[in-house]
N, C-alpha and C positions, 0 to 999 in steps of 0.2 A: 468639343466634348463627345465622349463615347455615347452612342444611343442607348436607350433604356434597356434594351435586350443585351447589351454588352457584347463582348467578343465571343465567338465560338471557339472551340478547342483549336489551339495553334500548335504548329510543329516546332520550329525553332524558338528559342527564348527571345523575349522582347524586354527592353528596359521599361520598368514601371516605377512611377514615383512611389516612394515609401509611404508618403502621406496618404496615398489612396488604398493602402493595404490595411485591412482590419483583421483582428485576431480570429482564429479558427474556434468556433463555439464547441467543436468536438475534439479539441486538443487533449490527448490523454495525459500528456506530461504536465505535472504541477510543480516540480522542483528542477531547477537548473543549477549546475555546478558553476559558481561564480568565477572561480579561477580559470576553468576551461573556457567559459564565455569570454573572459577578458583576453585570454590567449588567442581565441578565434578572432576577436575584434582586431587585435594587433596584426594578425596574419592578413585579414581582409584589407586593413589600411595599407599594407605593403603590396599585396598581390591582387586585390579585388576579390569578388565572389566568384569562385571557380565552378560551383554547381548551382544552377538556377533553383529558386523556390517554386513550389506549385501553388497556383491560385485558381479560384473560380470567379467568374464575373458576377457582380451584383450592381447592375446599373453603372453608375460612374465609379463605384468602388470595386475593390477586389477582396475576396475573403480568402485568407491564407489556408491552404490545405496541408502543406508540409514544408518544413524549413524554418521553424520558429527560432532556433538558435542562430541560424544564418541571418535572419531578419533582425533579431536583437543585436547581434554583433555588428552588422552593417550600420545600424542606427548609431551605435556607440562610436563606430569609426568615422562617423560624420558623412556617410554617403547619402545622397538625396534620392537615388534610384537604385533598383536592384534587378538583375536579370530574373525573369519569371516565365514559366510556361503556364498557359491558361488551359484548364481542363473543365469539361462539362460533367460535373458529378452531382449526384443527389446526396441527401444527408447521410444515409448509412454508408455510402461509398466514401464520403468525406472522412468519417471516423475510421473506416477500414484502412484507407490509404495512409492516414496519419499514424495509425497504430502499427501497420506493417513496416513503415519506414523506420519508426523508432525501435521496433523489435529487431529489425535487420541491423541497425546501427548499434544495438545494445545500449540505447540512450534512455531506456525506460525501466523503472524499477518494478518489482513484482506487484506491488500494491496498485500502481498506476495501471498496469496491465489488467489486473483483476477488475478494477473499476471500469475500464474500457470494455472488457468482455461482458460485464453485467449490463452495461449500457446497450451493447449490441443485442443482448437478450431481451432486456426490458423494453427498450424503445423501438427496436426494429424486429422483434419476434424471432431472432435467430436461435437455433438450438446449439448445444455444445458441439455437435457434429458439424453444423454449418460454420461456426466460428473456427473450428479446427481446420476445415478446408480453406477458408479465406486467409488465415494468417500462417498456414503452413506448420502448425504444431499438432501433436497428437491430442485426441479427445481427452485422454487421461491427464495430459499436461494442462489442458484448459480447466478441467474439473479441479485439479489440485490448486491451481492458481486462484480460482474462484473461492475455494475454501478459506483463503486468507481473510475474506470479508466476514467470516464467522468469529474472528478474534475480537476481543475488546478494543474499543476505539484507540486507546492510548498505545496499544501494541501495534495496531495498524499504522499509526503515525510514526512509530519507531522504525517500522519497515521502510516507510516512505523516506525517512530521514537518513537511512543507511546505518542506523545503530545496530540492527540485527539483520541477518540474512534470511532469505526464504527458507533455507535449511533449518535455521533456528525456529522459524515460525512453524514449520511442519512438526518439529518436536513438541512445540507447545500445543498444537492441534491434536496431538495424540492423547491429551488429557481433556476431558469434557468439562471439568470444573473451571469456570473463569477465574476464581480466586487462586487456584493452584497455578493457572496459566500466568497470572500476574506475578505471583511469587517467584516462579522460575524465570520469568522475563526479567525481573529485577536482578536476580542472581546472574543471569547471562551478561547484563550490562555492567553490573558492579564488579564481578569477578572475571570478566572477559572469557566466559566459557566458550569453548569451541562447539561446533555443531555436534560432534560426537559426545562431548561432555553433557550437552543439553539433552541429547537423546537418552543417555544413560540415566540422568537425573529424572527424566520423565518416566522411564521404565520403573525406576525405584518407587516413584510415587504411585504408579498404577499397581505395583505389587502390594504396596501398603493398603491400597483401596480394596484389592481382592481379598486380602487376609481379614480385613474388617467386615467385608460382606459375608464371610463365612460364619461370623458370630451370630447367635440368635438375636433376632430383631424384636424390639418391644415397640408398642405404639407410643410415639413421642408425646410428651406432655406439652401442650401449646404454650404454657407459661415458661417452661424450660427452653423451648425452641426460640421464644422471643428474646430471652436473656442471651442465649447463644448468638443470635443474630446481632444484638447490640454490642456484645464483646467482639464479635468478628469484625464489625464495621470499625470499631474503635482501635483494634489492634492490627488490622490488616492481615489477619491469618485465620486459619480454621480453629474454632474453639468448640470443644465437646464437654458437656456437663453430664456426669454419670451420678446417679442417685442410688442410694441403698437404704436399708432399714435403719441403720445406725450411723452411717456416714456417707458422704458423697465426695466427688472428685471433679476438678476442672482441668481438662487437658488442653494445653495450648501448644500448637505446633510451631516449630522454628526449623530453619534449614542450615544456617551458618552461625558462627559466633557473632557476626555483626547483626544478624537478624535477631538473635537472642537479646543483644544489648538494646536494640531498638524497642523490642517488646517490653523489656524491663523498664526502660525509660517511660514508655507509654503508661505502664501500670502505676508507676510512681506518681505520675501527674494525672491519673485517671479521676 
């Protein structure tokens, strides 16, 4: 049995039992492509693992640093051991190495990168400049990626699942209103909008906002505001109630014919 202190950093790879390797608690990747994983598993079954995984010693066990896909694929292929290089790394270095490897291999989506960047900042006190130097990206790129975490949760999940791209997400971020972000996000998915189309739609929405902001503003009636909020939640779009001395008007926004049909259906069953 390996002593409690484990092995120090090794040069050449050593065969380590897969049963003794535990997951990386700082693994930035959350989603793995099933088809690619199966393809890698078949390749490993034929040719073996060509590139060692990285681990750090934890007594009798080893904690995976990098090589999650290779480890999973090797397990599927029925291998009992895998070539590994043992590194002596602390916790922030663990996250850095795993993050850098995935970025270099382009195996990580934008949301996973954003979550990893935030973890480096929150848990290890790194500035955006520090992260920039460590992962080899500009500070602006780090800041733009981190901004994805400002989007509503369902849109973040959509990025992680590959339904929309980082370019689409940046178009959504150009609008401050989460409701408008959700509406445009639904259009992107439903109508297959390109990034350019999404940017154009976002600009049109911002232009509408600017024109409305130029109108004289009145102090909102809290009762009217409450009704607007109730209708907004029920219909899933912006609702504005305008009152006058002799008559009033309810304004309901929609963006496509399908959106209109959805709102009419909601009103019928309201």
